[in-house]
C-alpha positions in Angstrom: 90.9 91.6 175.0 88.1 93.7 173.5 84.7 93.8 175.3 81.8 93.8 172.9 78.2 94.2 174.3 75.7 92.3 172.2 72.1 92.9 173.2 69.5 90.3 172.5 72.1 87.5 172.2 69.7 84.8 173.3 67.3 85.6 170.4 67.4 84.3 166.9 69.8 86.6 165.0 71.6 87.7 168.2 72.5 84.2 169.2 73.8 83.4 165.7 75.9 86.6 165.9 77.3 85.8 169.3 78.4 82.4 168.0 79.9 83.9 164.9 81.9 86.5 166.7 83.2 84.1 169.4 84.3 81.6 166.7 86.0 84.2 164.4 87.6 86.6 166.9 89.7 85.1 169.7 90.4 88.6 171.1 86.7 89.4 171.8 84.9 88.9 175.1 81.1 89.0 174.4 78.8 90.5 177.1 75.4 89.1 176.2 72.6 91.2 177.6 69.1 89.7 177.2 65.8 90.0 179.1 64.9 86.4 178.2 61.4 87.2 176.9 59.4 84.5 175.2 61.4 85.0 172.0 64.7 84.2 173.6 65.9 80.7 174.6 68.7 79.2 176.6 68.9 76.5 173.9 70.0 79.2 171.4 73.1 79.7 173.6 73.9 76.1 174.1 76.9 76.1 171.8 78.6 79.0 173.6 77.2 79.3 177.1 80.3 77.8 178.6 82.7 79.7 176.5 85.0 81.6 178.9 84.8 84.6 176.6 81.0 84.8 176.9 79.4 86.6 179.8 75.6 86.3 180.0 73.6 89.0 181.9 69.9 88.7 182.2 68.5 92.2 182.2 66.4 94.8 180.4 67.9 97.3 178.0 65.5 99.9 179.4 67.2 99.6 182.9 69.6 102.5 182.7 71.3 101.7 186.1 72.1 98.2 184.9 73.2 99.3 181.4 75.6 102.0 182.8 77.0 99.5 185.3 77.8 97.0 182.4 79.6 99.8 180.5 81.6 100.7 183.5 82.3 97.2 184.9 83.4 95.7 181.6 84.8 98.7 179.9 82.6 98.1 176.9 84.3 99.1 173.7 81.6 98.3 171.2 77.8 97.6 171.0 75.9 95.5 168.5 72.3 96.2 169.4 69.8 93.4 168.3 67.4 93.5 171.3 63.9 94.4 170.2 60.3 93.3 170.1 59.8 92.2 166.6 56.4 90.4 166.2 54.3 92.7 163.9 51.0 91.1 165.0 51.8 91.7 168.6 52.7 95.3 167.9 49.2 95.8 166.5 47.4 94.2 169.4 49.8 95.7 172.1 52.1 98.4 170.9 53.2 99.7 174.3 56.0 97.2 174.9 57.3 97.9 171.4 57.6 101.6 172.2 59.3 101.0 175.5 61.8 98.3 174.4 62.6 99.5 170.8 62.7 103.2 171.4 63.4 103.8 175.1 65.7 100.8 175.2 67.8 102.1 172.3 67.9 105.6 174.0 69.2 104.1 177.2 72.0 102.2 175.4 72.9 105.3 173.4 73.1 107.5 176.5 75.2 104.9 178.3 77.6 104.8 175.3 77.7 108.6 175.0 78.6 109.0 178.7 81.2 106.1 178.8 82.9 106.9 175.5 83.9 110.5 175.9 87.2 111.0 174.1 86.9 107.4 172.7 85.8 108.0 169.1 87.0 104.6 168.0 84.3 102.8 170.1 81.3 101.9 167.9 77.6 101.6 168.3 76.0 99.3 165.6 72.2 99.4 165.5 70.4 96.5 163.9 67.2 97.6 162.1 64.8 96.3 159.5 63.7 97.0 155.9 60.1 97.5 157.3 61.0 101.1 158.2 60.8 102.0 154.5 57.1 100.9 154.2 55.8 98.9 151.3 56.8 98.5 147.6 54.8 97.8 144.5 55.7 95.3 141.9 59.1 96.8 141.0 62.0 98.6 142.6 63.9 98.0 145.8 64.6 99.9 149.0 67.9 101.8 149.1 69.6 103.7 151.9 68.1 106.9 150.3 64.5 105.6 150.5 62.3 107.8 152.7 61.0 106.2 155.8 57.3 105.3 155.8 56.6 102.7 158.5 53.2 101.1 158.5 53.0 99.1 161.7 53.7 100.0 165.3 56.7 97.6 165.1 58.2 99.3 162.1 57.4 102.8 163.5 59.3 101.9 166.7 62.3 100.7 164.7 62.2 103.8 162.6 62.2 105.9 165.7 65.1 104.0 167.1 67.0 104.6 163.8 66.4 108.3 164.0 67.7 108.4 167.6 70.9 106.6 166.5 71.4 109.1 163.7 70.8 112.0 166.0 73.5 110.8 168.4 76.0 110.7 165.6 74.9 114.2 164.3 74.6 115.9 167.7 77.2 114.1 169.9 79.6 112.7 167.4 78.9 109.1 168.6 80.5 106.6 166.3 77.3 104.9 165.0 76.3 102.7 162.1 72.9 101.3 161.2 72.1 98.3 159.1 68.6 97.5 157.8 68.0 93.9 156.8 65.4 91.9 154.9 63.6 88.8 156.3 66.1 86.5 158.1 65.7 82.7 158.2 67.7 79.9 159.6 68.3 77.9 162.8 67.0 79.1 166.1 64.2 81.3 164.7 61.2 81.5 167.0 58.3 79.2 166.3 55.9 82.1 165.7 57.7 83.1 162.5 56.6 82.0 159.0 59.1 79.3 158.0 59.0 77.5 161.4 55.2 77.8 161.4 54.8 76.2 158.0 57.1 73.3 159.0 55.5 72.8 162.3 51.9 72.8 161.1 52.8 70.6 158.2 54.3 68.0 160.5 51.3 68.3 162.8 49.0 68.0 159.7 47.3 71.2 160.8 46.1 74.0 158.6 49.0 76.2 157.4 47.8 79.8 157.7 48.6 82.3 155.0 47.4 85.9 155.1 45.1 87.3 152.4 45.8 85.8 148.9 49.4 84.9 149.8 50.9 87.2 147.2 52.8 89.4 149.6 56.5 89.3 148.7 59.5 89.1 151.0 63.2 89.1 150.4 64.9 86.2 152.3 68.3 86.5 153.9 70.1 83.5 155.5 71.0 84.5 159.1 74.7 83.5 158.7 75.1 85.7 155.7 73.5 88.5 157.8 76.1 87.9 160.6 78.9 88.2 158.0 77.5 91.5 156.8 77.2 92.8 160.3 80.9 91.8 160.9 81.9 93.8 157.8 79.9 96.9 158.7 80.9 96.9 162.4 84.6 96.8 161.6 84.7 98.7 158.3 81.6 100.8 158.0 81.9 104.6 157.9 80.6 106.4 161.0 77.2 107.9 160.6 76.3 105.7 157.6 73.4 103.3 157.0 73.8 100.0 155.0 71.0 97.8 153.6 71.5 94.0 153.8 69.4 91.9 151.5 69.3 88.3 150.6 68.6 88.7 146.8 65.9 86.1 146.9 62.3 87.4 146.6 59.4 85.0 147.0 55.6 85.4 147.5 54.5 83.9 150.8 52.3 81.3 149.0 55.2 80.3 146.7 57.4 79.9 149.8 54.7 77.8 151.6 54.3 75.5 148.6 58.0 75.1 148.2 58.5 74.1 151.8 55.6 71.6 151.5 57.1 70.1 148.4 60.4 69.6 150.1 58.8 68.2 153.2 56.8 65.7 151.0 60.1 64.5 149.6 62.1 64.6 152.9 59.5 62.9 155.1 58.3 60.5 152.4 54.8 61.1 153.5 52.3 58.7 151.9 48.9 59.8 153.3 48.9 63.5 152.7 50.2 66.2 150.4 51.4 68.9 152.8 50.4 71.7 150.4 46.8 70.6 150.9 47.1 72.0 154.4 47.6 75.6 153.2 44.7 77.8 154.3 44.1 81.4 153.5 43.1 83.5 156.5 41.8 87.2 156.8 44.6 89.6 156.0 46.6 91.5 158.6 45.7 95.1 159.2 48.1 97.4 157.2 49.8 94.4 155.6 52.8 95.6 153.5 52.7 94.2 150.0 56.3 93.8 149.2 59.8 94.3 150.6 62.9 94.1 148.5 66.3 95.4 149.6 69.1 96.6 147.3 72.5 95.7 148.8 74.3 97.7 146.1 76.0 99.9 148.6 77.3 96.9 150.6 78.6 95.4 147.3 80.2 98.6 146.1 81.8 99.5 149.5 82.8 96.1 150.8 82.4 93.7 147.9 79.8 91.9 150.1 77.0 89.8 148.8 75.0 86.9 150.3 77.0 83.8 150.0 74.4 81.1 150.8 72.0 80.1 148.0 68.3 80.0 149.1 68.3 76.3 148.1 71.2 75.6 150.5 69.9 77.8 153.3 66.4 76.4 153.2 67.7 72.8 153.2 69.8 73.5 156.3 66.8 75.3 157.9 64.4 72.4 157.2 66.8 69.9 158.6 67.2 71.9 161.8 63.4 72.3 162.4 62.6 68.7 161.4 65.1 67.5 164.0 63.7 70.0 166.6 60.1 69.1 166.0 60.2 65.4 165.4 62.4 64.9 168.5 60.1 67.0 170.7 57.5 65.2 172.8 55.6 68.5 173.1 55.1 69.4 169.5 51.9 71.5 169.7 49.8 73.9 167.8 51.2 77.1 169.2 50.1 80.6 168.3 51.2 81.5 164.8 52.3 84.4 162.7 51.2 84.6 159.1 52.7 86.9 156.4 
C-alpha cells in the first residue's frame, strides 16, 4: 500500500483530487492534511470520509513538528500539495497569512520531504500552482511554461515564491519535484466566495450580481475533474524538475460568463418575474486586476496526449445543478461576502 500525502484535501480542488485518487487507485492510502479554514468543509469529504484508505489529520502545513511526524509515522511516499490561501481580494487586504501559508508552508513540506526521502529518489513532491504567477495577458497569446513570472497580487506573488522554492529543492537537493500551473477551476464543492457560485447564489436570492470594472476581464475555465486527471498524469509520468501548464481551452470574459449563467438559470428555474441578467451590477474594479489569463497546454498534449475532456457546456450544466441543489435546499441561503472578477 502506497501512502500519499494530500494537503488541503478538504478544500475545493483537493477534495475532488482525494476522491479521484481513492476511486482510481486501490493501492493508495491517502493522508489528508487540512487546517480546516473557512474555505474547507467537512461536506466536501462526505463521499470518502469513511473510506478505510483515507486518513484525515486536522493540522497546519506550517507546523514542522506535525508535518515531520506525519512523514515518519505513515512512511509518506508522495506529496500532492494543494493547501494554500487563494482569495485574491483577501491577499490585498491581509497579505500576511498568504506569506505564511503559501511560502512558509511549502518550505516546511519540502524540508520534511528532503529529510525523509534521503536515498529515495522515486518519491515525488507535486506542487499545485496557478497561472496567476505569470501576470496578465493582452488580447492575444497564452502563458507557456517558458513565460517569465510577473505576479501582480500578494496571492500570486506568494504562489510564485512557492514555485521557486520547489524548483530550488530540485536543483539544490535533487528532490523529485514537479509543478503544475492551472487556469481557473470550476465545479462542485467550490467555495461560495468564488465567481460562479456567487453568480448563482445572488441570482437565486434576487440580489445584485457584482462584476468588477467593465466585466471584460478574461479567464480560461478548467473543469475540476479534468484538472484531477491532469494531476494524475503529471504525478505519475511527469519528468522530475519540470513544470506543466494545465488549461481548460475555454476563455470567457466575466460579463459573458455571468450572462450565460443567468440565461441558463432563467431556463432551468422557469422564473417568471425576473430576468436574472438584470441583477448584474458593475462595481469598482479590484486593485491591480489582471486583464486576461490564458494557458497553453501544448506541453501536456505533446508529452502525455492530455487535453481537457469535459466541454464547458457539460461542466457548467453539472456545476449549476450542484449549486442549485445546494442553495435551494439550504434554509440558510444568505448574502455572504463575495468575490468579483
